[in-house]
C-alpha positions in Angstrom: 13.7 -25.7 24.9 14.2 -22.6 27.0 17.1 -23.0 29.6 16.5 -20.9 32.7 19.3 -20.5 35.4 18.3 -20.4 39.1 19.5 -17.3 41.0 20.0 -19.3 44.2 22.0 -21.9 42.4 24.4 -19.3 40.9 25.3 -18.0 44.4 26.4 -21.5 45.4 28.6 -21.7 42.3 27.9 -25.4 42.2 29.0 -27.9 39.5 25.3 -28.0 38.5 25.4 -24.2 37.9 28.7 -24.4 36.0 27.2 -27.2 33.8 24.1 -25.1 33.1 26.2 -22.1 32.3 28.3 -24.2 29.9 25.2 -25.5 28.2 23.7 -22.0 27.9 26.9 -20.6 26.4 27.0 -23.4 23.8 23.3 -22.8 23.0 23.9 -19.0 22.6 26.9 -19.6 20.4 24.9 -21.9 18.1 22.0 -19.5 18.1 24.3 -16.7 17.0 25.6 -18.9 14.2 22.1 -19.8 13.0 20.9 -16.2 13.1 23.9 -14.9 11.2 23.3 -17.6 8.6 19.6 -16.7 8.3 20.3 -13.0 8.0 22.8 -13.7 5.2 20.3 -15.9 3.4 17.7 -13.1 3.8 20.1 -10.6 2.3 20.8 -13.0 -0.6 17.0 -13.5 -1.1 16.4 -9.7 -1.1 19.3 -9.1 -3.6 17.9 -11.8 -5.9 14.4 -10.3 -5.6 15.7 -6.9 -6.5 17.4 -8.5 -9.6 14.2 -10.2 -10.5 12.2 -6.9 -10.1 14.7 -5.1 -12.4 14.4 -7.8 -15.0 10.6 -7.8 -14.6 10.6 -4.0 -15.1 12.5 -4.4 -18.3 10.0 -7.1 -19.4 7.1 -4.7 -18.6 8.8 -2.0 -20.6 9.0 -4.4 -23.5 5.3 -5.0 -23.2 4.6 -1.2 -23.2 6.8 -0.7 -26.3 4.9 -3.5 -28.0 1.7 -1.8 -27.1 2.9 1.5 -28.5 4.0 -0.2 -31.7 0.5 -1.7 -32.0 -1.4 1.6 -31.9 -3.3 0.7 -35.1 -4.8 -2.4 -33.3 -6.9 -1.0 -30.5 -7.5 -4.5 -29.0 -3.8 -5.3 -28.7 -2.8 -1.9 -27.5 -5.5 -1.6 -24.8 -5.0 -5.2 -23.6 -1.2 -5.0 -23.5 -1.4 -1.6 -21.7 -3.8 -3.1 -19.1 -1.5 -6.1 -18.6 1.5 -3.9 -18.3 -0.2 -1.8 -15.7 -1.2 -4.9 -13.7 2.4 -6.4 -13.9 3.8 -3.1 -12.8 1.4 -3.3 -9.8 2.8 -6.7 -9.0 6.3 -5.3 -9.2 5.3 -2.7 -6.7 3.9 -5.4 -4.4 7.1 -7.4 -4.8 9.1 -4.3 -3.8 6.9 -3.9 -0.7 7.4 -7.6 0.2 11.2 -7.3 0.0 11.1 -4.1 2.1 9.1 -6.0 4.7 11.6 -8.9 4.6 14.4 -6.5 5.1 12.7 -4.8 8.1 11.4 -8.0 9.7 14.3 -10.5 9.1 17.5 -8.6 8.3 17.1 -5.5 10.4 15.2 -6.9 13.4 17.4 -10.1 13.8 20.6 -8.2 13.2 19.6 -5.8 15.9 18.9 -8.7 18.2 22.3 -10.3 17.4 24.3 -7.0 17.8 22.6 -5.7 20.9 21.4 -8.6 23.0 24.0 -11.2 22.1 26.7 -8.5 22.5 25.5 -7.7 26.0 25.6 -11.5 26.8 29.2 -11.7 25.5 30.3 -8.8 27.6 28.6 -10.2 30.7 30.3 -13.5 30.0 33.7 -11.9 29.8 33.2 -10.2 33.2 31.9 -13.5 34.7 35.0 -15.4 33.4 37.3 -12.7 34.8 35.7 -12.5 38.2 35.6 -16.4 38.4 39.3 -16.5 37.8 39.9 -13.8 40.4 37.7 -15.7 42.9 39.6 -18.9 42.3 42.9 -17.1 42.8 41.6 -15.5 46.1 40.5 -18.9 47.4 43.9 -20.5 46.6 45.7 -17.6 48.2 43.5 -17.8 51.3 44.1 -21.5 51.6 47.9 -21.0 51.3 48.2 -18.3 54.0 50.4 -19.6 57.0 48.7 -19.7 60.4 51.6 -18.1 62.2 51.6 -15.0 59.8 48.6 -13.0 60.9 49.0 -10.2 58.5 49.0 -12.5 55.5 46.0 -14.3 56.8 44.1 -11.0 57.2 45.2 -9.8 53.8 44.0 -13.1 52.1 40.8 -13.0 54.0 40.1 -9.4 53.0 40.8 -10.1 49.4 38.6 -13.2 49.4 35.7 -11.3 51.0 35.9 -8.5 48.4 36.3 -11.0 45.6 33.2 -13.0 46.7 31.2 -9.8 47.0 32.2 -8.8 43.5 31.5 -12.3 42.2 28.0 -12.3 43.6 27.2 -9.0 41.8 28.7 -10.2 38.5 27.2 -13.7 38.6 23.7 -12.3 39.4 24.0 -9.9 36.5 25.2 -12.6 34.2 22.4 -15.0 35.2 19.9 -12.1 34.7 21.3 -11.5 31.3 21.1 -15.2 30.4 17.4 -15.5 31.5 16.4 -12.3 29.7 18.1 -13.5 26.6 16.3 -16.8 26.8 13.0 -15.1 27.1 13.6 -12.5 24.5 15.0 -15.0 22.0 11.6 -16.6 21.6 9.7 -13.3 21.1 12.2 -11.8 18.8 12.4 -14.8 16.4 8.7 -15.3 16.4 7.9 -11.6 16.0 10.3 -11.4 13.1 9.0 -14.5 11.3 5.3 -13.6 11.9 5.9 -10.1 10.4 7.5 -11.8 7.4 4.6 -14.2 6.9 2.0 -11.4 7.2 3.9 -9.5 4.5 3.5 -12.6 2.3 -0.2 -12.8 3.2 -0.7 -9.1 2.2 1.3 -9.7 -1.0 -0.9 -12.6 -2.2 -4.1 -10.8 -1.2 -3.1 -7.8 -3.3 -2.2 -10.1 -6.2 -5.5 -11.9 -5.9 -7.5 -8.6 -5.8 -5.6 -7.2 -8.7 -6.1 -10.2 -11.0 -9.7 -10.6 -9.9 -10.3 -7.2 -11.4 -8.3 -8.3 -14.5 -10.2 -11.6 -14.9 -13.2 -10.2 -16.8 -10.9 -8.7 -19.4 -8.9 -11.9 -19.7 -12.1 -14.0 -20.2 -13.3 -11.5 -22.8 -10.0 -11.7 -24.6 -10.1 -15.5 -24.4 -13.5 -15.5 -26.2 -12.1 -13.1 -28.8 -9.0 -15.1 -29.2 -11.0 -18.2 -30.2 -12.7 -16.2 -32.9 -9.4 -14.7 -34.0 -7.9 -18.2 -34.5 -10.9 -19.2 -36.6 -10.6 -16.0 -38.7 -6.8 -16.4 -39.1 -7.3 -20.0 -40.4 -10.0 -18.8 -42.8 -7.8 -15.9 -44.1 -4.9 -18.4 -44.5 -7.1 -20.6 -46.7 -8.2 -17.6 -48.7 -4.7 -16.4 -49.2 -3.5 -19.9 -50.2 -6.3 -20.1 -52.8 -5.5 -16.6 -54.1 -1.8 -17.5 -54.2 -2.5 -20.6 -56.2 -4.9 -18.8 -58.6 -2.4 -16.0 -59.3 0.5 -18.4 -59.7 -1.4 -20.2 -62.5 -1.7 -17.0 -64.5 0.6 -16.2 -67.5 3.0 -13.5 -66.4 5.2 -13.8 -69.4 4.0 -10.4 -70.6 3.6 -7.8 -67.9 3.0 -5.0 -70.4 -0.7 -5.7 -70.8 -1.6 -5.1 -67.2 -1.2 -1.3 -67.4 -4.3 0.5 -68.7 -5.5 4.0 -68.6 -8.6 4.5 -66.4 -9.9 8.0 -66.0 -12.7 6.9 -63.7 -10.4 5.0 -61.2 -11.8 5.2 -57.6 -8.5 6.5 -56.2 -8.3 9.3 -58.8 -5.1 7.8 -60.3 -5.6 7.3 -64.0 -2.2 5.6 -64.7 0.8 4.7 -62.5 4.0 2.7 -62.8 7.8 2.8 -62.9 9.7 4.8 -65.6 13.3 5.9 -66.1 13.6 9.7 -66.1 16.5 11.6 -67.6 17.9 14.3 -65.3 18.3 17.9 -66.5 21.9 18.1 -65.1 25.0 18.2 -67.2 25.6 14.4 -66.9 22.0 13.5 -68.1 21.8 10.6 -65.7 18.8 8.3 -65.7 16.9 7.5 -62.5 14.0 5.0 -62.0 11.0 6.7 -60.4 7.3 5.9 -59.7 5.1 8.0 -62.1 1.4 8.6 -62.0 -1.2 10.6 -63.8 -3.7 12.2 -61.4 -5.8 15.4 -61.2 -4.7 16.2 -64.8 -1.0 16.3 -63.6 2.0 14.1 -64.3 3.9 13.5 -61.0 6.6 11.2 -59.7 8.1 10.2 -56.4 11.2 8.2 -55.2 9.7 6.8 -52.0 6.2 6.4 -50.7 6.7 8.9 -47.9 8.2 11.5 -50.2 6.1 14.4 -51.4 5.3 13.9 -55.1 7.2 16.1 -57.6 5.1 17.6 -60.3 6.5 17.2 -63.8 3.6 18.7 -65.7 1.2 21.2 -64.0 -1.6 20.9 -66.6 -1.6 18.2 -69.2 -3.8 20.3 -71.4 -0.8 22.5 -72.2 1.6 19.8 -73.2 2.2 17.2 -76.0 3.7 13.8 -76.0 5.9 12.1 -78.8 8.2 9.1 -79.4 12.0 9.6 -79.2 14.0 7.6 -81.6 17.1 9.8 -81.9 18.8 8.7 -78.7 20.7 5.5 -77.8 18.2 4.1 -75.3 15.1 2.2 -76.4 11.4 2.7 -75.6 11.8 6.5 -74.9 9.2 9.2 -75.2 9.1 12.8 -74.3 6.4 15.0 -72.7 6.8 18.7 -73.8 5.2 21.6 -72.1 5.5 25.4 -72.8 8.3 25.7 -70.2 10.2 22.5 -70.2 10.4 18.9 -71.6 10.8 15.6 -69.8 12.5 12.6 -71.3 11.3 9.2 -70.0 11.9 5.5 -70.8 9.6 2.6 -70.4 10.6 -1.1 -69.9 9.1 -2.3 -73.2 7.5 -1.0 -76.4 4.0 -1.9 -75.2 4.5 0.0 -72.0 5.8 3.0 -74.0 2.6 2.9 -76.1 0.5 2.6 -73.0 2.0 5.6 -71.4 1.8 7.7 -74.6 -1.8 6.7 -75.0 -2.5 7.5 -71.3 -1.1 11.0 -71.6 -3.0 11.7 -74.8 -6.2 10.4 -73.3 -5.6 12.6 -70.2 -5.2 15.6 -72.5 -8.4 14.8 -74.4 -10.3 14.2 -71.1 -9.2 17.5 -69.6 -10.3 19.5 -72.7 -13.6 17.6 -72.8 -14.4 18.4 -69.1 -13.1 21.9 -69.3 -16.6 23.5 -69.5 -18.2 21.2 -66.9 -18.0 21.3 -63.1 -14.5 20.1 -63.1 -15.2 17.0 -61.1 -12.7 14.8 -62.9 -10.1 17.6 -62.9 -10.5 18.0 -59.2 -10.6 14.3 -58.4 -9.0 13.7 -55.1 -5.8 11.7 -54.9 -5.7 8.5 -52.8 -3.3 7.6 -50.0 -1.7 4.8 -52.1 1.6 5.0 -53.7 1.8 8.0 -56.1 -0.8 10.0 -54.2 -0.3 13.7 -53.7 -1.6 13.4 -50.2 0.2 10.4 -48.8 -1.0 11.0 -45.2 -4.6 11.8 -44.6 -6.2 12.7 -41.4 -5.9 9.8 -38.9 -9.2 8.7 -37.4 -9.5 9.8 -33.8 -9.5 6.8 -31.5 -11.4 6.9 -28.3 -9.6 5.3 -25.4 -11.4 3.2 -22.8 -12.3 5.4 -19.9 -11.3 8.7 -21.7 -14.7 10.3 -21.0 -14.5 9.2 -17.3 -11.0 10.6 -17.0 -12.1 14.0 -18.4 -15.2 14.3 -16.2 -13.4 13.3 -13.0 -10.3 15.5 -13.6 -12.6 18.5 -14.1 -13.6 18.4 -10.5 -11.8 20.9 -8.2 -8.5 19.5 -6.9 -8.7 16.3 -9.0 -6.1 17.3 -11.6 -3.4 16.3 -9.1 -3.0 13.2 -6.8 -4.9 13.6 -3.6 -2.1 12.4 -1.4 1.2 13.5 -3.1 0.2 16.2 -5.6 1.6 14.5 -8.7 -0.2 16.0 -11.7 -2.3 14.1 -14.2 -3.5 11.1 -12.1 -4.8 8.0 -13.8 -6.3 6.1 -10.8 -9.1 6.7 -8.3 -10.4 5.5 -4.9 -14.1 4.9 -5.6 -15.3 4.7 -2.1 -13.3 7.8 -1.0 -14.1 9.7 -4.2 -10.5 10.9 -4.9 -7.9 10.6 -7.7 -4.5 9.0 -7.2 -1.2 8.6 -9.0 0.2 5.1 -9.8 2.4 5.0 -6.6 -0.3 6.1 -4.2 -2.9 3.8 -5.9 -0.6 0.8 -5.1 -0.3 2.0 -1.4 -4.1 2.4 -1.3 -4.5 -1.2 -2.6 -2.2 -2.4 0.2 -4.5 -0.8 2.8 -7.3 -3.3 1.9 -10.7 -2.7 0.2 -12.3 -1.9 3.6 -10.2 1.3 3.5 -9.9 2.1 -0.2 -11.1 0.5 -3.4 -8.8 1.5 -6.3 -9.9 1.6 -10.0 -8.3 2.9 -13.2 -9.7 6.0 -14.8 -8.5 4.9 -18.2 -8.5 1.1 -18.3 -11.7 0.2 -16.4 -15.3 0.6 -17.4 -17.3 3.1 -15.3 -20.9 2.7 -14.4 -22.9 6.0 -14.7 -23.8 6.1 -11.0 -20.2 5.5 -10.0 -19.0 8.3 -12.3 -21.5 10.7 -10.8 -20.3 9.7 -7.3 -16.7 10.6 -8.3 -18.0 14.0 -9.5 -19.9 14.7 -6.3 -16.8 14.5 -4.0 -13.3 15.1 -5.2 -9.8 15.7 -3.7 -10.5 19.2 -2.3 -13.6 18.0 -0.4 -12.0 14.9 1.0 -8.8 16.6 2.0 -10.8 19.2 3.9 -12.0 16.3 6.1 -8.9 14.0 6.3 -6.3 16.8 6.5 -8.2 19.2 8.7 -5.5 19.2 11.5 -2.4 18.4 9.4 -0.9 21.9 9.5 -2.0 22.2 13.2 0.0 19.0 14.0 2.9 20.1 11.9 2.8 17.1 9.6 4.4 17.4 6.2 2.4 16.3 3.2 4.5 14.2 0.8 5.3 15.4 -2.7 5.8 13.6 -6.0 9.2 11.9 -6.0 9.4 11.3 -2.2 10.5 7.9 -1.0 7.7 5.3 -1.1 8.0 4.5 2.6 7.4 8.2 3.5 4.3 8.4 1.3 3.0 5.1 2.7 3.4 6.2 6.3 1.5 9.4 5.5 -1.3 7.6 3.7 -1.7 5.2 6.6 -1.8 8.0 9.1 -4.3 9.8 7.0 -6.8 7.1 6.2 -6.2 4.2 8.6 -5.3 6.1 11.8 -7.3 9.2 10.8 -4.7 11.2 12.6 -5.4 14.5 10.9 -9.3 14.4 11.2 -10.8 17.1 13.4 -13.1 15.5 15.9 -16.3 17.5 16.6 -17.5 18.5 20.0 -20.8 17.2 21.3 -22.4 20.6 20.6 -20.9 20.8 17.1 -22.2 17.3 16.3 -25.7 18.2 17.6 -25.8 21.3 15.5 -24.7 19.4 12.4 -27.4 16.7 12.9 -30.2 19.2 13.6 -29.1 21.1 10.5 -29.2 18.0 8.3 -32.6 17.0 9.6 -33.9 20.5 8.6 -32.2 20.2 5.3 -34.0 17.0 4.7 -37.4 18.7 5.3 -36.5 21.4 2.8 -35.6 18.7 0.3 -38.8 16.8 1.0 -40.9 20.0 0.3 -39.0 20.9 -2.9 -40.4 20.1 -6.3 -37.8 17.5 -6.9 -39.4 15.2 -4.3 -43.0 15.8 -5.2 -44.8 12.5 -6.1 -44.5 11.7 -9.7 -47.4 12.0 -12.0 -50.0 9.2 -12.1 -49.6 6.6 -14.8 -51.9 6.6 -17.8 -55.2 4.6 -17.6 -54.2 1.0 -17.5 -55.8 -1.2 -20.3 -57.6 -4.3 -19.2 -56.5 -7.8 -20.2 -58.0 -9.2 -23.3 -60.0 -12.4 -22.9 -58.0 -15.5 -22.2 -58.8 -16.9 -25.6 -56.8 -14.2 -27.3 -53.6 -14.7 -25.2 -51.5 -17.8 -25.8 -50.0 -19.7 -23.0 -46.6 -19.2 -24.4 -46.8 -15.4 -24.5 -48.2 -15.3 -20.9 -45.2 -17.3 -19.7 -42.8 -15.1 -21.6 -44.4 -12.0 -20.3 -44.2 -13.3 -16.7 -40.4 -13.2 -17.0 -40.4 -9.7 -18.3 -39.7 -10.9 -21.9 -42.1 -11.2 -24.8 -41.4 -13.5 -27.8 -42.0 -11.7 -31.1 -43.3 -13.4 -34.2 -39.8 -13.7 -35.7 -38.4 -15.5 -32.6 -36.6 -12.5 -31.2 -37.0 -11.3 -27.7 -38.4 -7.9 -26.8 -38.4 -6.4 -23.3 -41.7 -5.1 -22.0 -41.6 -1.3 -21.3 -43.9 1.1 -19.7 -45.3 3.1 -22.5 -49.1 2.9 -22.8 -48.9 1.3 -26.2 -46.9 -1.7 -25.0 -49.5 -3.1 -22.5 -46.9 -4.7 -20.2 -47.9 -7.5 -17.9 -47.5 -5.4 -14.8 -50.1 -2.9 -16.1 -52.4 -5.7 -17.0 -52.2 -7.3 -13.6 -52.7 -4.0 -11.9 -55.8 -3.4 -14.0 -57.3 -6.6 -12.5 -56.4 -5.7 -8.9 -57.5 -2.0 -9.0 -60.4 -0.1 -10.2 -59.9 1.7 -13.6 -58.8 5.2 -12.6 -56.3 7.7 -13.8 -55.0 8.7 -10.4 -54.2 7.2 -7.0 -54.8 8.8 -3.7 -51.8 10.5 -2.1 -49.5 7.7 -1.0 -48.0 7.0 2.4 -45.1 4.7 1.7 -43.7 4.9 5.2 -44.2 7.0 8.3 -43.3 10.7 7.8 -39.7 11.7 8.5 -39.8 13.5 11.8 -36.7 14.5 13.8 -36.9 13.5 17.5 -34.3 14.6 20.0 -32.1 11.5 20.3 -30.7 10.1 23.5 -27.2 10.4 22.2 -25.6 12.3 19.2 -23.1 10.2 17.3 -21.3 10.1 14.0 -23.7 7.3 13.0 -26.7 9.6 13.5 -24.9 12.2 11.4 -24.5 9.7 8.6 -28.1 8.7 9.1 -29.5 12.2 8.5 -26.8 13.2 5.9 -27.9 10.2 3.8 -31.5 11.4 3.9 -30.4 15.0 3.1 -28.2 13.7 0.2 -25.1 15.5 1.5 -22.2 13.4 0.4 -19.5 15.6 2.1 -21.3 15.3 5.5 -21.6 11.5 4.9 -17.8 11.3 4.2 -17.2 13.4 7.3 -19.3 11.1 9.4 -17.4 8.0 8.2 -14.1 9.8 8.9 -15.3 10.4 12.4 -15.9 6.6 12.8 -19.5 6.2 11.9 -20.6 2.6 11.4 -21.8 2.2 7.8 -24.7 -0.1 8.9 -25.7 2.0 11.9 -29.2 1.3 13.2 -31.5 3.9 14.5 -33.4 2.0 17.2 -35.6 5.0 17.8 -36.8 5.0 14.2 -37.9 1.5 13.3 -34.3 0.3 13.2 -33.6 2.1 9.9 -30.1 2.3 8.5 -28.4 5.1 6.5 -29.0 3.2 3.3 -32.7 3.1 3.9 -32.6 6.8 4.6 -30.7 7.4 1.4 -33.6 5.7 -0.4 -36.0 8.0 1.4 -33.9 11.0 0.2 -34.3 9.8 -3.4 -30.6 10.1 -4.4 -29.1 7.4 -6.5 -25.5 8.7 -5.9 -26.0 8.6 -2.1 -27.0 4.9 -2.3 -24.0 4.2 -4.5 -21.6 5.9 -2.0 -22.9 3.8 0.9 -22.7 0.6 -1.1 -19.2 1.4 -2.2 -18.3 1.7 1.5 -19.7 -1.8 2.3 -23.2 -0.9 3.3 -25.4 -4.1 3.7 -27.9 -4.0 0.8 -30.2 -6.6 2.6 -30.3 -5.1 6.1 -34.0 -4.8 7.2 -35.8 -2.4 9.4 -38.3 -3.2 12.2 -41.0 -3.8 9.5 -38.8 -6.4 7.8 -38.2 -4.1 4.8 -34.8 -3.7 3.3 -33.6 -1.0 0.9 -35.2 -2.8 -2.1 -38.6 -2.8 -0.4 -38.4 1.0 0.3 -37.1 1.8 -3.2 -40.0 -0.2 -4.7 -42.6 1.4 -2.4 -41.4 4.9 -3.3 -41.2 4.0 -7.0 -37.4 4.8 -7.3 -36.6 2.7 -10.3 -33.0 3.7 -10.5 -32.4 2.6 -6.9 -34.2 -0.7 -7.5 -31.9 -1.3 -10.5 -28.8 -0.4 -8.4 -29.8 -2.7 -5.5 -30.5 -5.6 -7.8 -27.1 -5.2 -9.4 -25.5 -5.2 -5.9 -27.1 -8.5 -5.0 -30.3 -7.4 -3.1 -32.6 -10.3 -2.1 -35.8 -9.8 -4.0 -37.4 -12.8 -2.4 -37.3 -11.2 1.1 -40.8 -10.6 2.6 -41.7 -8.0 5.2 -43.9 -8.5 8.2 -46.9 -8.3 6.0 -45.5 -11.1 3.8 -45.0 -8.8 0.9 -42.0 -9.1 -1.4 -40.8 -6.2 -3.6 -42.4 -7.8 -6.6 -45.8 -8.0 -4.8 -45.5 -4.3 -3.9 -44.5 -3.3 -7.5 -47.4 -5.2 -9.0 -49.9 -3.6 -6.5 -48.5 -0.2 -7.4 -48.8 -1.0 -11.2 -45.1 0.0 -11.6 -44.2 -1.8 -14.8 -40.6 -0.5 -14.8 -39.8 -2.1 -11.4 -41.9 -5.2 -12.2 -39.8 -5.7 -15.3 -36.5 -5.2 -13.5 -37.5 -7.6 -10.6 -38.7 -10.3 -13.0 -35.7 -10.0 -15.3 -33.4 -10.3 -12.3 -35.3 -13.4 -11.1 -35.2 -14.9 -14.6 -31.4 -14.2 -14.8 -30.9 -15.8 -11.4 -32.8 -18.9 -12.5 -30.8 -19.1 -15.7 -27.5 -18.9 -13.9 -28.6 -21.6 -11.4 -29.5 -23.8 -14.3 -26.2 -23.3 -16.0 -24.3 -24.3 -12.9 -22.5 -22.8 -9.9 -19.6 -21.4 -12.0 -21.7 -19.5 -14.5 -20.6 -15.8 -14.7 -22.3 -14.3 -17.7 -26.0 -14.4 -17.1 -28.5 -13.4 -19.8 -27.4 -10.8 -22.3 -30.9 -9.2 -22.4 -30.8 -8.8 -18.6 -27.4 -7.1 -18.9 -28.4 -4.8 -21.7 -31.7 -3.7 -20.0 -30.1 -3.1 -16.6 -27.4 -1.0 -18.3 -30.1 1.0 -20.1 -31.9 1.6 -16.8 -28.7 2.6 -15.1 -27.9 5.2 -17.8 -31.5 6.5 -17.7 -31.5 6.8 -13.9 -28.2 8.7 -13.8 -28.5 10.8 -16.9 -32.3 11.3 -17.5 -34.2 10.4 -14.3 -37.3 12.2 -15.3 -38.1 9.5 -17.8 -38.5 7.1 -14.9 -41.0 9.2 -13.0 -44.1 7.6 -14.5 -45.8 5.9 -11.6 -47.3 6.8 -8.2 -45.7 5.6 -5.0 -47.0 2.5 -3.3 -49.8 3.0 -0.8 -49.6 0.2 1.9 -53.1 1.1 3.1 -54.7 0.1 -0.2 -55.9 -3.5 -0.4 
């Protein structure tokens, strides 16, 4: 409870006032004790957190080392690397949390204790002192004798001055008490609320991070089950092989060495032999010998380069040696030197002598031929001349995306701090980031920046094209236009995190460095974009695509089974062997959409010029705004102008009330650019927002025959069951236009949705055929869009 002291009561200096003062002083003393304790506990918590972070960093380093050790296993290496990156992000989030705790609890409350409570104590000292002086003045005034006028006047004068001083001091003291009581509540609650918000941000960041990691974890979970089964099977096979080999008779190992000139690895014979050195001591050393490529070689260790004993066996002879003390010796003699060797048994000696003799005979026999056996390549097993071999190049996940994105101007360094070789990107801004700046961007929230890894994440083709359309140089020209003018310093790699974080927030959240256009500049920009749209509309790129080939009519009903019709209605056709094939648009496939269109339309090779929606005409608006710039920039397919409009505060779902309530996303459909639509969707554009005709982006893309955009909108959750004011859904429009590509996509999406509903509310996978076909259409729309220009646009005037 807040204890307030009455100013009127303090002037009376009544017992009630003294009691209140005593109560307040006790309360403040207890408050100081509690706050000191809380600050100390906070310091202990922060120190423990730093210790935990240090240990966690060592643990993550251990994971990275394990991943580097597992370079031969791509699954383990990529998974552990991804997990280490995620755990490192969590360490960064913990660091941010502890920094917030230090600022909100330790620093803020310590400041309150040192400043406000110190002022209270100083005021209390002055109050106590003046109270004592007042009490002494009262006593002295009371004791002054009546007959001594000068003492009476002196006592009265002192009492008057003391009372006046007391009034000032006591009023200041009461003011300090009341201010402290009021500020106490706000300071404590402000501190704790800031601390709780830091926790909220921390858990949100962790949730977002692991939501992105969840698909990989689920995929690994499925692979892990199969790995357990395979490991159990391999264990059984190994135990069976172990038992079989153990039952063999190994009492005589000499029989297992045989000469084989046609061995797959090119090694005709190999095994251990003792070799007598050529030094003065004639020491014997055990070495691994092999006969390969018509040479006799040996090596001490597997990684050692083999030493050639005999360069060409055709020039040497081999013989037994019985004139030395050691048993089982034989000698290989060449024109330049001889080599004395010892086998472990007589049978092994005979085997090696026979192997050398056979090698000599084989070399002479093949001398006149093409030399295939003489030039037989050595293997990489023990005894091979080439123990290494070229390692197979391993393609890392996201490597192609990294190369393409970093090739854009300015992308080779972090957009915000300039650190070279960035590995992260903000996909809605179109910039590359280092690991530290990516963590700061994550803390801003996905409504400001959506962060993705350039090496660990999978990149859709339309998203990759979006990254290549923008880039650090383009975005910095917008978001740092006034930085030098304002004298703001751009952080550099290695600067403290809090400085980089403050700069990034000023740049993207507060947009402090963005140059705001004047009304005339904005008008000029909008008019220019509208004219640019007209030039694009008249260019060859936006001419209506060629008409589809003549559509075959349906066969009689007796020739079509009910089962095949039902399958075709879902965009899937069951083949004779039970497999599923997706209907395509080539004339030979006779897809269901072409067949239905043949029933609805006369048999003709062309359609009249379409009029999918009213012609884009620029009218002088009532007001120029960033939303209007975004509107026309989307139609003109100018991503830099769109990014500039968003930086100036344009609403992503801005509605043009003068143009049938169209949105920038609908205008992007009219412009025909898949990348423009992807940019708006990444910046949270509503994929289902309708115009005055009740048509959303999916309606417009279907009417215009933009198959790639239809595929993109369906992947982003567009409602294909929505009907316009004419009660027509996108599927109805696609069937009327005989566009089999879009009919197939819409029906596949519908089928996938029904399958997921049947599997339950927690189903995530969907149909594999649906996933594969949509992926194919996405790649085609991004990399080879001409293949999709096979159909006329929809004509709403046709019946």
